[in-house]
C-alpha positions in Angstrom: 0.0 0.0 0.0 1.4 3.4 -1.0 2.0 6.0 1.7 -0.2 9.0 1.1 1.1 11.2 3.9 3.3 11.3 7.0 1.3 10.6 10.1 2.1 13.2 12.8 0.8 12.4 16.3 0.9 15.3 18.7 -0.9 16.9 21.7 -1.7 20.5 22.6 0.9 22.3 24.7 3.8 20.0 23.6 6.7 22.3 22.7 8.5 19.4 20.9 5.4 18.8 18.8 5.1 22.5 17.9 8.7 22.6 16.8 8.4 19.5 14.6 5.1 20.7 13.2 6.7 24.0 12.1 9.4 22.1 10.3 7.0 19.6 8.7 4.8 22.5 7.4 7.8 24.3 6.1 8.9 21.2 4.2 5.7 21.0 2.2 5.4 17.2 2.7 2.0 15.7 2.9 1.1 15.3 6.6 -1.9 14.0 8.4 -2.0 15.4 11.9 -3.6 13.5 14.8 -4.2 15.1 18.2 -3.9 12.1 20.6 -6.0 13.9 23.2 -8.9 14.1 20.8 -8.4 10.7 19.1 -8.3 7.6 21.3 -7.3 5.4 18.4 -4.4 7.7 17.7 -3.4 7.6 21.4 -3.5 3.8 21.3 -1.3 3.8 18.2 1.3 6.0 19.9 1.3 3.8 23.0 1.9 0.7 20.8 4.9 2.4 19.2 6.3 4.0 22.3 6.4 1.1 24.7 3.1 1.9 26.4 3.7 5.6 26.7 2.0 8.5 25.0 5.2 10.0 23.9 4.8 12.7 21.3 5.6 13.8 18.7 5.4 10.3 17.1 5.6 10.1 13.4 4.8 7.2 11.1 6.2 6.9 7.7 4.7 3.8 6.2 5.8 0.9 8.4 8.2 2.9 10.5 7.4 4.6 13.8 9.7 7.5 14.9 9.3 8.6 18.5 10.3 12.2 19.2 12.3 12.4 15.9 14.3 15.2 14.5 13.3 16.6 11.1 16.3 14.9 9.6 15.2 11.5 10.9 11.7 12.1 9.4 13.3 13.1 6.0 15.5 10.0 6.0 12.5 7.8 6.7 10.6 9.4 3.9 13.6 8.9 1.5 13.6 5.2 2.4 9.9 4.4 2.7 8.0 7.0 0.7 10.3 8.9 -1.6 7.4 10.0 -3.8 6.3 12.3 -1.0 9.6 14.3 -1.5 8.8 14.6 -5.2 5.3 16.0 -4.5 6.3 18.3 -1.6 5.0 21.8 -2.0 6.7 24.2 0.4 4.6 27.2 1.3 5.3 30.4 -0.6 7.1 33.1 1.3 6.0 36.7 0.8 8.3 39.4 1.8 7.5 43.0 2.3 10.0 45.7 1.6 
């Protein structure tokens, strides 16, 4: 099954989640965001990947789960498991005022 998007599991108030979310959005990669406090199935998926803990951010790229990853770890997992996401990434446009 083809990977359609990176799955990004987070919770409100998590500074590590906010930091990775900014980087993911800046990358332009397709991302599906799941708030584990609003989604019990999402929380269960994170617990399964993180040894019973609700450690966030947790990112899934195809079959790989990354617990509290850096952006470079996410990018490497995408290169290996879903390289087509890099080809279709559309970084946001930047508008500058002078």
